[in-house]
N, C-alpha and C positions, 0 to 999 in steps of 0.2 A: 503492499499500500505507499501512496506517495501522500505526505502529508498535505505539500500544497495543491495537488490536486483535489485532496479533500474538501481542502478547505474553498480552493474557488466552486467547486461545485455546488456546495451549501450557502454559499451566498448567491450564487444563479437562483435558487430554488428560491430564495427566501426573497427574491426581486421578485420573481414568479408567484408565490404566497400573496406577495404586498398587490398585485394583478388585481387581485381579489376585490381591494378596496376600489381601481379602477374601475372593473366594472358595477360596482353596486351604485357608485355616484354618476357614472357612464347611465344607465340602468334609472335608476329614480330623477335624473334627471330630464333626461328623456319621456316620464312616464306625469300623469297628473299627480297633483299632491297629496290626493285625498286616496293613491297607490304607493305612498312613499314609505311607510311601515315596514308594509308585506313584500316590499321589493331589497328592502335592505335586511327582512328575516330571512329572505328567501335566499341569499348569496351566502348571510352566514350559519345555514344551517347546511346548506349546499355543498361545503367546504368540509362543512362537522362528517355530512355522512357522505362522503366523499373517501375523505380520511381512512372509514372506519369500513366502508366496502372495499375498500384499495388493499386494506389491510389482511380480512378478512378470506378473501376469495382473488378478489382483482390479479394483484399482482402474480398467485403462483400461475393462473389462467395467463398472462400477457409473457411471465420470463420462465415460466418452468417449463423441464421437456415436454417437448412433443410434438407435432407434424402440425395437425392445424390448433390445437389450442395447448397450453400447458398445462401439465397435470400433475404438477408437483411446485411446492412452496407454498401451500396455503397456510394458514396460520404461524406465520414465520416465525420461531423463536430469536434468530439473527445469531446464531452460536455456531455456524459456519457447516450446521449438518443440512439447512434447507439448501434445497438443488435448484437455482436458478442464475439463469443466462447475463452474468454481470460484469461489467469492465474489470478486469485485474488488478489495474490501480486503485479501484476505492471501493472503501469498504462496504456492505452488500447494505448497511443502513444508511448513508448515504445515496446511493444507489436508490432505494428505496421512495425517501423523502423528495431527492428529484422527480420521481417519476410519478408519486402520490399528488405534487402542486399538477401537475401536467393533466391529470386523471380526474381531479376536478376543476378543471378550466373546459373541458368540454363539456360537461352538464349546466355549468355556468350560464354558455353560451345558450344554453335551451331555453334557461328560466326568461331573459330581456325577451324572446320575440312571444311564450302566453302570460306576457305580464296583463295586470289591467283585468283579465277574468277566470282567472285559471284558479282552483282549490288549491290553498296551500299542500292537503296532503294529498292530491294523487299529485303533487309537483313533487313533494320531496320524496317517497315511494316510486317516483319514475327516475329520479335523480339517484336513488339509489342502487335501482336493478340496471342504471347504465353504465356506471362504475363499476359493478359491481361485475356484471359478465357483457356487456356489449364491447363497450371502450376497449377493456384487454383485448378478446379476442380480437380485433382489430391490428390491437397493438404486439401480439401474437405476431400476425402473420405480415409487418414489414417491421420490427423493431425487433422481435424475441426469437430468431430464426428461421421464422413460418418462408410458406412458399412464395410467398412475393418478393420478401429478401434476397429469396432463391433467385428468381425472376430479374434480379437486377435493380427493379422498384427505388427509387431513390426518395426519399421524405424525410431532410435531414431531422427537420425540428417539428415536425407536423402537419401541417398546411393540410393532413390529408389525416393521419391519426387521430389528431385531435377536434382542427377547425372543420373539417369537412364533418368527421361524427357529426362532431352537433352542428352541424349547420342543415343535415341532413333528417335531427333529430326534431331540430327546431321545425325545419317544413313539415314533416310528419305533427306533429306536434299543433303548431295550428290549423292543419287539414281537421282535422277531427276536432280541435275546440272550438274553429268558428271564429270569425270578426268579433271586435267590441259592437254593442248596442250604438248606434249610430253614426258607422265608420263609413257605411256606404249608404247613396240614395236612394229611393226608390229605380233614379232611373241609373244604378247602377256604380256613379262616379264615387272615385274617393273623397272625401269630407278630409281635411285636417284633425287633426285633434295635435295639439302643441302640447310641448312638454314642460313641467311648471319653471324649473332650471336649467338655464345652458349656462350660467354659473358655475353648474355641477356636473353637468354633461364635458365639459370641456377641462375641469380638473380631473374629471374623470378617466378622460382620452391620455391625455399627460401621462396621469398614473400607468394607464397602459403600457406609454410609448418606453417610459422608462421600462417598465418590466420589460419587458421585449430585449431591453441588453440585457438579461437575464433568460428569459426563450430560447433564444437561438445562440448568443455565444457559450452561452452553461449545457446545450445538446454536443459542443465539442466532446465533453466530459475529461478534458484535462486541463491543466494549467499551462496551454502551448500557446504563447503570447503573438504571434505572430498570427496565428488563427483566429485568433479569438478577436483582436484589435479590427482583422480583415471582415470577419461576420458579422463585427460590432457596424462597420461601418456600411457596406451591404444594406444592411436591417436599417438604417437612417435614413439612407440617401432613396430606397423605397417607399419609406413613409413619409419626406415632404415632399414627393415626386406626386403621390398617390395625394397629399392635401392641395398641392395647387392645380392639377388636372379637375380634381372634380370642382374645386372652384371655378375654375376655367368654366367647365361642360355646366354646371348650373345656370352658370350666369347667363351663357347662351339659352341652356333650355330652361328655366324657370325664369328668365331675366331679371336674376337676382345672387347673390354671394352668398347661396342659403348655408348658415354655419353647420347645420344638422351632417348636409353633405360632404361639407370641409373635414367635419371631425371622423366622419366615416370615412372620407378619402383617407386619410392617412392610415387608419385601420386595415384598413383592404390592402395597403401598401405592403401594412406589417405583416396580414396575411398571406398573401398574397408569397412574399420572399424568404417564410419561413421554410418551406420545403427545400428550393433552392441557395439561400445565403451563402453554404460551404464551397458549392461552384458556381456559383456565378457571381462577373466578378460587379464593381460599383458599377462604371458604366448601365451593362446588362439587369441591374436591378434596378437605377432608373428610369429604364425602361418597360420593365415589370410593374412598378411602382405605380408608375403612369398611364400605362394599360388598367391598372387594377382603381384606381382616379377615378376614369372614365368608366368601368363597367359600373362600378357599385350606383352612380347618378342613376343606370339607365336599369338596373336589376331594382331598385328601387322604384323604381314608376313601374316597370313591368310590372313588379309581385302586384302593385297597389289594383293594378287591371285585371291581376287573376282573382281577386279579393281573398287574396291571403294578407292580414292582416298583422304585420309585424311590428309592434310600437318602435323599437331601437334599429330598423334594417339586421338584426342579426343574420337571417338569412342572407342579405343580399351580400354582408361584409365577410361571411364565415364561410359559407358554403360555393358562394361563386367566387371570392377571392379565394378558397382556398383550393378548390378545381382548378381554377383557370393557373394559380400559382404552380399550381403539381404538374402541371403541362407544359409549363414554361419550362419545369427543368430540361426536356427534349429540346428547347430552341435555343435554349440561352444556356447550356450549361458546358463552360470551358475544361471540367477534367476529364483527362484521357481514361483515368479509374473509374470513375461513374458511366462516363461513355458523352462525346462530344456533341451537343444538342447542334439541331437542324439546320443552324445559323452560323455552327463554326465549324460544318464540314460533318459533321456525322452524321448524316441522312436522318430518314424516322424509325430507327429500329428503338432509340430513346424515348421519342415520343410515344410509339405504339407502345414502348412496356410502363409510361406514365398513364397513357389512356387505358389501359388493360386494368392496370390497380387500381384507379379513379371509378371506373363502372364494379371493378367486384367490391368495393368497402361502400359504393353507393347502395349496390343493390341489396347488399348483406343490411345495411342499416336502417334502410327503409323498410324490407320486407321484417327485421324484429321489432323497430321503436313500433311500426304501424299496429303488429299484434300488443306491443303493452298497450298504446295508449286507445288501443280500442277493447280491451280485455278490462282498462278502469275506466270507460266508457259506460261498462254497460255493468259492473261491480259497484263503487264508491262513487261513479262521477266524476268528474273531471271539471266543470264549469260551475261557478256560482251561480244563484240563482239572479231575478232581472233585478231583484230593489237590493240584494248586496253589490252587486255590480255598479247601480244609480247612487249608492252611498258612498261607495269607496269599503275597498277592502281594512285599510287600516281600521274604520268602526267596525266592519263586519265581519272579522276574522279575529284581527286583535284586541280590538274595544280600548283603541287609543290612536290619536293622530300626533304626526310628525312635523306639524307648526301650531300646536295647539293655542288658542284665544285665552288672555288673561283667567288665570283659574281665581274668581274668588274665595277665600278659606271657609271650609267647610259644605261649600255648594259645590256638584258636577257641573262640568262644559254642556252649554245647553245644547252639543252635535249629539253628543253619544246617543245614542240609541238604547227605548228604554229609561232616559230620566225628561223628565217638564225641563222645558225650556225658562231658564230665569226670567222674572218677567223686565221689563224696560223700568219701572219704577224703582224696583229691586237693585239693579243695575246701578243707577243714577245715585242713589241714598249711599248706599257702598263707596260708591265714588265719593261722593261729597263726605263722606267721612273718615279717607283716608287723603 
């Protein structure tokens, strides 16, 4: 074991863990204030359940011995007897922690897409199953010695394993859940439902951008300074290009430099470069990020036309960006070891391999998550009732508000369901007393 490698991978894992603060702020900022507590609670519980699910079963399925899935390493003791595929220079505990925070990210992607109308209980059950079984199986295929890695499929840090899996799961969830009440008019046209805090959303995006410097360079899994620096640079340039081209595209199409599109443009650039950040040079990264920034704008508009209500644009960012970024490896790779991309004289072989991996993961994830969403819908139900959606999930499910009015000592707030509103005269009288 190498102590420097171990410390670097743990620091990278801490950055990835902090990305969940970014997701929480981004999702709550894009949502309405009456659902803020619910969104924040989902993000906290998602990380917690993901840690447990990955420890119990997920880690073994992903990195245990086996062809299609891993079959060893469940309930790991970390005493050296667990049979899992880990880098030789890292202790298994450090490798587990790094992979655990990745697993939680896949489930968090779903949270934003199904926000503002899903039952908390249904989401938590789904997130637990996703990290327990579905995500690890895909991870085994790509990173655990499974068949896609044997075919030469390249996904360095998770455009497909993390982001596309989360995106496909979000897509099936939105399909079974339906749109928020009032999102689409009788004519079928989408209505804007603005988020309540663009400052929160912007802060969340910057936290995610920062966390990506753990996500991508950390996937090097050793403290190779030259490689870490190169990957970090490519990551940054893709994000910057994505933000700029999303701004330009929105300005041309929507006649305004829409901030939500700019934020998602940066994130789309980050998602897209995640697969190829180790094999695409900085100039290629700019091109990949720039194209992702354009794609995300049209994806958001196109998904709306399909009446798939995604409050934060998670499907457009993570699914569309993840698929594009994975395929971009087959176009822009400069690595002879992985294979040269089409634009660097490598022909179509690598691109076809990447396309095969995208199709395999997409088909598996849609099928499995579709079954889970359907089963949850028919058993416990996945959508809150119309009244709860109207008053907001903060009050309906949590009996609290993110932004409560001033509370008069000895009295409940007027907005809590089940309590009588305070009389105007009582409010003014108490105000005079104070």
